[in-house]
PAMAR-815902 format. One record per atom (N, C-alpha, C): residue in one letter; y, z, x. Coordinates in steps of 0.02 Angstrom, whole numbers, padded with zeros to 5 digits, always signed. Atoms other than C-alpha are relative to their C-alpha. Example, Ala and Ser with C-alpha at 12.3 -4.5 7.8 and 13.67 -1.06 7.14 Angstrom:
BEGIN
a-00059+00000+00045;a-00225+00390+00615;a+00060+00000+00045;s-00059-00003-00042;s-00053+00357+00684;s+00055+00037-00039;
***
This chain:
BEGIN
m+00016-00058-00040;m+00314-00671+00774;m-00015+00059-00045;t+00019-00059+00039;t+00226-00518+00703;t+00011+00062+00042;t-00008-00064-00035;t+00274-00341+00749;t-00033+00054-00041;g+00031-00055+00036;g+00182-00182+00705;g-00061-00022-00039;s+00058+00016+00042;s+00046-00181+00574;s+00022-00037-00062;a-00015+00040+00060;a+00042-00306+00432;a-00017+00041-00062;t+00016-00033+00064;t+00042-00248+00251;t-00055-00040-00035;q+00049+00034+00041;q-00089-00294+00123;q+00033-00028-00063;g-00038+00029+00055;g+00048-00353+00004;g+00018+00051-00053;i-00020-00042+00056;i+00127-00283-00153;i-00056-00004-00052;k+00054-00002+00049;k-00013-00229-00268;k+00016+00050-00056;t-00017-00052+00048;t+00072-00087-00363;t+00075-00003-00015;v-00070-00005+00021;v+00234-00083-00463;v+00004+00055-00052;l-00008-00055+00046;l+00288+00078-00547;l+00067-00006-00036;h-00059+00005+00042;h+00414+00079-00690;h+00018+00068-00028;p-00020-00062+00031;p+00514+00234-00739;p+00010-00013-00075;v-00008+00007+00072;v+00509+00260-00928;v+00024+00065-00031;t-00023-00061+00035;t+00592+00381-01049;t-00043+00015-00060;d+00043-00009+00059;d+00477+00355-01199;d-00067-00032+00016;l+00064+00026-00024;l+00298+00338-01137;l-00037-00038-00054;a+00037+00034+00055;a+00223+00291-01307;a+00030-00068-00014;a-00033+00065+00013;a+00352+00154-01337;a-00012-00049+00057;a+00011+00043-00058;a+00335+00087-01160;a-00072-00024+00002;k+00071+00018-00002;k+00145+00090-01171;k-00014-00056-00049;a+00010+00053+00050;a+00150-00017-01329;a+00025-00067+00027;v-00029+00063-00026;v+00262-00147-01245;v-00041-00027+00058;y+00038+00024-00059;y+00165-00155-01080;y-00071-00021-00019;t+00066+00021+00023;t-00002-00163-01171;t+00003-00069-00031;a-00009+00067+00029;a+00063-00311-01271;a+00014-00052+00054;l-00018+00046-00053;l+00138-00392-01116;l-00061-00019+00043;l+00055+00011-00047;l-00016-00372-01005;l-00064-00023-00034;g+00059+00021+00037;g-00146-00401-01140;g-00063+00039+00017;v+00057-00043-00016;v-00257-00259-01077;v+00019+00072-00018;t-00012-00071+00013;t-00277-00075-01118;t+00007+00037+00066;p-00008-00038-00062;p-00228+00056-00990;p-00066+00023+00029;t+00059-00026-00034;t-00357+00106-00861;t+00010+00074+00015;s-00017-00070-00008;s-00268+00273-00839;s+00052+00015-00054;d-00045-00015+00056;d-00185+00354-00990;d+00009+00076-00005;e-00014-00072-00003;e-00114+00527-00953;e+00073+00012-00019;p-00070-00015+00017;p+00046+00615-01009;p+00049-00011+00057;y-00043+00007-00059;y+00113+00600-00831;y-00001-00070+00031;y+00006+00067-00029;y+00060+00419-00795;y-00045-00043-00043;v+00043+00050+00033;v-00007+00265-00883;v-00004-00059+00047;g+00009+00054-00047;g-00081+00133-00771;g-00044-00055-00027;y+00038+00060+00020;y-00147-00043-00798;y-00024-00035+00063;e+00027+00043-00053;e-00259-00145-00683;e-00004-00070-00030;t+00002+00068+00024;t-00230-00330-00707;t+00013-00049+00056;e-00008+00052-00051;e-00254-00480-00594;e+00011+00028+00070;g-00005-00029-00067;g-00275-00369-00441;g+00061+00043+00012;q-00060-00041-00007;q-00117-00270-00475;q-00006+00063-00042;q-00007-00062+00038;q-00082-00093-00533;q+00071+00002-00026;i-00066-00007+00032;i+00062-00082-00656;i+00001+00070-00030;g-00001-00070+00022;g+00113+00098-00689;g+00064+00017-00037;l-00057-00027+00038;l+00227+00187-00812;l+00006+00074+00018;v-00011-00068-00025;v+00304+00348-00747;v+00052+00034-00044;p-00049-00035+00042;p+00383+00459-00880;p+00042+00047+00042;g-00044-00043-00038;g+00534+00550-00813;g+00013-00025+00070;g-00010+00027-00067;g+00538+00436-00662;g+00072+00001+00023;a-00071-00002-00017;a+00727+00428-00669;a+00020+00069+00026;d-00014-00068-00023;d+00731+00617-00647;d-00023+00012+00071;r+00025-00005-00068;r+00637+00591-00484;r+00031-00053+00045;g-00036+00047-00042;g+00759+00462-00418;g-00019-00073-00007;m+00017+00071+00011;m+00679+00302-00484;m+00055-00031-00042;t-00054+00032+00036;t+00827+00195-00533;t-00022-00066-00032;g+00030+00061+00028;g+00715+00048-00579;g-00071-00005+00025;p+00069+00008-00024;p+00542-00021-00544;p-00003+00004+00077;v+00010-00006-00072;v+00475+00018-00370;v-00064-00038+00019;a+00058+00038-00026;a+00361-00106-00280;a-00030+00039+00058;y+00036-00036-00052;y+00229-00024-00172;y-00041-00048+00042;w+00036+00040-00048;w+00165-00113-00017;w-00061+00040+00022;h+00061-00033-00022;h-00015-00070+00024;h-00008-00010+00075;v+00004+00000-00073;v-00041-00025+00206;v-00062+00039+00023;p+00058-00037-00025;p-00189+00034+00312;p+00018+00068+00030;d-00021-00063-00033;d-00088+00173+00400;d+00072+00015-00022;i-00066-00013+00029;i+00057+00245+00300;i+00048+00032+00050;e-00044-00033-00049;e+00124+00357+00440;e+00026-00050+00052;a-00021+00050-00049;a+00127+00213+00564;a+00052-00047-00030;k-00048+00046+00032;k+00217+00099+00440;k+00066+00035-00013;l-00062-00037+00008;l+00344+00236+00399;l+00037+00004+00066;a-00032-00003-00066;a+00377+00254+00585;a+00032-00067+00018;e-00026+00068-00016;e+00400+00065+00603;e+00063-00014-00040;v-00058+00018+00041;v+00520+00046+00457;v+00060+00046+00014;t-00056-00044-00016;t+00623+00200+00503;t+00030-00019+00068;a-00026+00023-00065;a+00637+00138+00683;a+00043-00062-00009;a-00038+00061+00013;a+00704-00023+00609;a+00062+00013-00042;g-00060-00016+00037;g+00837+00068+00507;g-00009+00025-00071;a+00013-00027+00068;a+00753+00125+00344;a+00007+00076+00003;k-00003-00073+00006;k+00772+00303+00281;k-00054+00023-00047;v+00053-00027+00042;v+00626+00403+00213;v+00032+00035-00060;k-00023-00032+00062;k+00658+00452+00032;k-00049+00054-00020;e+00053-00047+00017;e+00492+00537-00005;e-00056-00009+00052;p+00051+00007-00051;p+00372+00571+00140;p-00069-00009-00031;a+00069+00012+00024;a+00187+00528+00125;a-00028+00064-00031;n+00034-00056+00032;n+00096+00640+00003;n-00061-00026-00037;d+00064+00017+00032;d-00078+00640-00072;d+00007+00006-00075;v-00005+00000+00073;v-00079+00592-00256;v-00069+00003-00032;g+00068-00008+00025;g-00267+00618-00274;g-00045-00056+00023;g+00049+00050-00020;g-00424+00528-00224;g+00010-00028+00069;g-00012+00024-00067;g-00365+00512-00045;g+00056-00053+00005;r-00054+00049+00000;r-00221+00397-00096;r+00065+00034+00021;l-00064-00025-00025;l-00060+00428+00000;l+00056-00047-00023;v-00058+00041+00018;v+00110+00368-00062;v+00062+00028+00033;a-00064-00019-00029;a+00284+00371+00013;a+00052-00051-00024;t-00053+00047+00015;t+00452+00292-00025;t+00053+00005+00055;f-00055+00003-00047;f+00596+00239+00085;f+00053-00047-00027;t-00054+00045+00020;t+00762+00150+00067;t+00016-00047+00057;d-00022+00048-00050;d+00817-00007+00155;d+00075+00012+00013;p-00069-00013-00016;p+00993-00019+00229;p+00048-00007-00059;d-00042+00007+00059;d+01062-00069+00057;d-00015+00052-00054;g+00017-00052+00049;g+00984+00081-00032;g-00055-00019-00049;n+00056+00019+00043;n+00843-00016-00116;n-00060+00044+00016;v+00058-00043-00010;v+00691+00095-00142;v-00063-00044+00004;l+00063+00035-00011;l+00526+00028-00075;l-00054+00053+00008;g+00055-00047-00004;g+00356+00111-00082;g-00056-00024+00045;l+00060+00014-00039;l+00202+00121+00028;l-00058+00037-00031;i+00062-00033+00022;i+00023+00160-00024;i-00054-00012+00052;q+00059+00005-00043;q-00126+00197+00086;q-00058+00029-00039;g+00060-00025+00033;g-00299+00214+00013;g-00015-00030-00066;
***
């Protein structure tokens, strides 16, 4: 049985890092590709249909570990669905540029999950 709108799967995983240069070296070696986005505030890799991101200072923003982002067609509708089911919004939907919206929420055990639209 399906309820609400289906997701498009996990396509993005963001990792909090303390030393961006050191992390970039390790992830570049691991993934075997160079970053597609390389900024002081974010380094991102596109590989095999996934976005792997490094977020400097992520721990300061509440990232206690990697956060998987589920891609959805309507972020507000999905936030409404998961909160009605017992999730708590951690960071409401906000535009991170290029029309891409992101939000995070916690499940009943406090695990942080992310949503991306766009």
